[in-house]
C-alpha positions as CSV (number, residue, x, y, z in Angstrom):
1,M,113.4,98.9,121.5
2,R,110.0,97.4,121.9
3,Y,109.5,94.0,120.2
4,N,106.3,93.5,118.3
5,V,106.6,89.8,117.4
6,L,107.1,86.8,119.7
7,I,109.3,83.8,118.6
8,I,109.5,80.9,121.1
9,D,111.7,78.3,119.4
10,G,114.7,78.6,117.0
11,R,112.9,76.2,114.6
12,D,109.9,78.6,114.2
13,N,109.4,80.0,110.7
14,V,106.6,82.2,111.9
15,G,106.3,84.6,114.7
16,V,103.2,85.8,116.6
17,A,102.2,89.5,116.3
18,L,102.0,91.0,119.8
19,R,99.8,93.8,118.4
20,D,98.3,94.7,115.1
21,L,101.1,95.2,112.6
22,A,100.7,97.7,109.7
23,A,101.8,96.9,106.2
24,G,105.4,98.1,105.8
25,E,106.0,98.2,109.6
26,E,109.3,96.8,110.8
27,V,109.0,93.4,112.4
28,L,111.1,93.4,115.6
29,S,112.0,90.3,117.6
30,P,115.1,89.2,119.5
31,G,117.6,87.4,117.3
32,V,115.8,88.3,114.0
33,E,117.1,90.7,111.4
34,K,114.6,93.5,111.0
35,F,112.3,93.3,108.0
36,A,109.0,94.9,106.9
37,A,105.6,93.3,107.2
38,E,104.3,92.7,103.7
39,E,100.7,93.3,104.7
40,A,98.7,94.1,107.8
41,V,98.9,91.3,110.4
42,P,96.3,91.2,113.2
43,A,97.4,90.9,116.8
44,S,98.0,87.2,117.9
45,H,98.2,86.1,114.2
46,K,101.3,84.6,112.5
47,V,103.8,86.5,110.4
48,A,106.3,84.7,108.1
49,L,109.9,85.1,109.4
50,R,111.3,84.0,106.0
51,D,110.1,82.9,102.6
52,I,108.1,79.6,102.9
53,A,107.7,77.2,99.9
54,V,104.4,75.5,98.9
55,G,104.0,72.3,101.0
56,E,106.5,73.4,103.6
57,E,105.6,72.9,107.3
58,I,104.6,76.0,109.2
59,V,106.4,75.8,112.6
60,K,105.1,77.9,115.6
61,Y,106.3,77.5,119.2
62,G,108.6,74.6,117.9
63,E,105.5,72.6,116.7
64,V,104.2,72.0,113.2
65,V,100.8,73.8,113.0
66,G,100.1,73.4,109.3
67,V,101.5,73.2,105.8
68,S,101.7,76.1,103.3
69,A,99.1,76.0,100.6
70,Q,101.0,78.6,98.5
71,E,104.3,80.5,98.4
72,I,104.5,82.7,101.4
73,R,106.9,85.7,101.5
74,R,108.8,86.9,104.5
75,G,106.6,89.4,106.3
76,A,103.3,88.0,105.0
77,W,100.3,87.2,107.2
78,V,100.1,83.4,107.7
79,H,96.6,82.2,108.3
80,T,93.8,80.0,106.8
81,H,94.1,81.7,103.4
82,N,97.6,80.3,102.8
83,L,98.0,77.3,105.0
84,E,96.3,73.9,105.5
85,S,96.1,71.6,108.4
86,E,97.7,68.2,107.7
87,R,95.4,66.7,110.2
88,W,92.2,67.7,108.4
89,K,93.5,66.9,104.9
90,K,93.5,63.2,105.6
């Protein structure tokens, strides 16, 4: 089995696509139950590992990298269209 998403830390709620993911493609990573990508996710971009509520921290590599600006469904592409930086909001 070839994994297509990288998850570094158990606290992560997003993984990093190791290559372009097609909508409907299975997301495969060690320790994560398989699920389908909701939409296309470009290589090196984030994909939601679970549903994420509005205002919830986005955690990648064990670090907070932003806050969700809208509801994000598991398998969705997580990027500037649906997250905000807490640093730049102040």
